[in-house]
N, C-alpha and C positions, 0 to 999 in steps of 0.2 A: 823849529814847530811851524806845524803846517799852519798859513792863515785861511780862515772861516771865511768860506762863500759868503757876500753878501745875499740875504735872502730876498726876496723878490715878493711884494705883497701883490696879490691878486686883484685885477680890479673887475667890479662887479658891474657887469654891465646890465644897463635899464632896458627892459621890455620894449621892442620898436613895435609899433603899430601905423597902418596907414592913415593917412590925413584925415580922411572920411570913409566910412562903412554905414551904409543904409540898406536895410533890404525892405521890401514893399511887402510889408505884413499889414494885413486887413484889419480892419477895427470891428468890432463887436461890444454892442452894449448888454452889459451883466444886467439879467430880468430882477434880481433883487440885491438888497445890499450887502449880501453874504454869497454871492455868487462869482466872485471875481476870479477864484481860483480855475471855475469851469470855464467861463468866458477866454481868460488868458490861455488855457488848452485849446479852446477853440480856433483863437487867432494863429498860436503855432502851427497845429495842426492843417487847418486851411493854408498856410503857407507852404507847408511840405507837401501838401494834397490838394492841387487846385480843385478837383472834384468833389470834395467834401462839401456837404451843405451845413450852413451854421443856423441850426433850429433851435430853439428854444426846449424842445424836447431831449436833443442831443445834449444839452447843456445842463440839465438836469440829471442827466442820467451820468455825465461825467461830474457834477458836483457830489452826487451820491456815493462816490468812491473816492473822490479828494477830500470829501470831508471826515473821512476817517481818520481818528488820532488828534482830531482837533473838536472844538466847541462849534464852529459856524464858518469860518472864512477858509477851510481846509488847511492839510498839514503838509508838509516837504515830501512826505512818503506817499502822502493819499495822490499828490499830483502827480508824481512822476509816474506812480503806478497806473493812473489814468491813462498817462499819455503811453507809458510803455506798453499799454495793453492794447493801444489802437495803433501799435505801428512805431511810433518813434524811437529814438534811443534819447533818453533822458539820464543827465548826471547832476547830483545834487552836491551842492557846497553849503555849508551851514557851520555856525559856531555855538551850536547849542548840541546838547548830548542826549537830552531827554525833551519831554512835551514843553519845556519852558514856561513860556507867559499864559500858554493853554491851561495851565493849572488855576493861575490867577482868574481867567474868563469862567472855566468851570466852577469856582467858588461862587463867582458872581451871578450866575445862571442856575447855581443850586443844582449843578450835576458831579454825582458820585467822583472823586478823584479815581477811585478805583477801577470805574467803570472806565473812564477817560484811558488811564493807562492799559488797560486791556486792550483797548482800542488801536492804541497807539502801537504796542509792541505787536498786535496784530498786522497792521498794515505793513509797518515796517520789515516783517519778515516776509510778507506777498511782495514787496518792493525787492527784497533782497532774493526771493524765488527768481525774477526776472531778471536777473543779474544788474540792476542798479546800481551804479558804481556812487560812491559817498566819500566826499574830502572834508575833513573838519578844518574850518578857518575862518577867518572873516572875509565876508564879500565886499573887495574894493574896485573902485573905478576901472584900475588896472586889471584887475581879472576880468571883469565885463568886457573891456575893450577886447582882450586877449580872446575870449570864448566869441566875438563878434565876428573877428578877424579871421578865425577858424571856420566860419561860416555857421557856427551854432546862434540860436535864439535864446537870448536868456529870460528868464520870466523869475523877476526878483520880490520881495517883500518890501512893503514902506509902509510908513504909518499913515492912513487915510487923509489925517488933518494936514498934511505936510502938503500936499497937491490940491488939495480943497479946504482952503481954510472955514469954509462954513459946516464942514462936517465935524463929527465929535471924532477924540481920537479913537483908530480902531484897525487891525491888521487889514492890509490890501496888496494884493498881487495886481503886479502890472508886468508890461513887455517891453522890454527895450529892443527899439527895431533899428537903431543906428545911433552912431555919433559924427560930428566933424571937429574942426579943431577949438570950437567954440562951446558945441553944447551937445547935450543928450536928448535923444529922440525916443519918446516913451508912447504906447498905446495903453490910454486909462480905460480900463473896460467902464467905469462909473460914468466918465464923461462922453466917453464912445469917440473920442476924440485922440488926435496925435498932439501931444504938448511938447514944446520946445522947453529944454531947462538949462540953464547954465551949468556947466560942469562942476562948479564949486558947490553951488546952491542943491545940485543931486546928492555929492556926496554928504549931506548933512540931512538928505530925505532917507536914506538908505537904512532898513532894519526898523524892526519894531520892540519897544520895550528891551533895546540892546541888544535884539537876535537880528542876524541876519541869514535869510536863506537865498538861494540861487537855484534854479532847475535850468540848465542848459539843455536845449533842446536841437535834436538834428536828425536826419533821416539814418536809419541802420543802413551798413556797411556792410 
């Protein structure tokens, strides 16, 4: 009787990253409490195109597109669409399959849910028309580091209260400009500064109402 060969277990390799990767992404202060999505888009676009002028008028033009599919702060599809429309390559990672927490905000603001849904589906279709890729899954620190290592600028959703304890709980978009072995470097449009956050603390800051969204921004090739 032939002897069975011992089966080998495959070793799962952990992703390898550089010890540090920090991009020179400029800061920009959001003009209103609800325009963090547009402010982040401007920071990423300015990094990709040094000739771009970061003006308040441009911020509100971007916000008017980014806000589609959301109540105030900008949806993942709206933000990605606004970036792609201006020449950037935008990829979405999200663990949500619909409007998510925006439904709760809509009820609070007295916005008809059918109106929100129609806006969400419309901007989702526009994003797909620009060939914006979307990956379903939770946004993790390893995933963010991988994007940075690949030369992409991640824009992620957090709870504003986690960065600024004096603010109410609300969705806030921030730019991740880099990391080193100890910390994550965040361009926060609310404070218009680069904040240094310990990696373990940053993990707890990711997402809002259990939803995680990331837009990875890079140049078109």
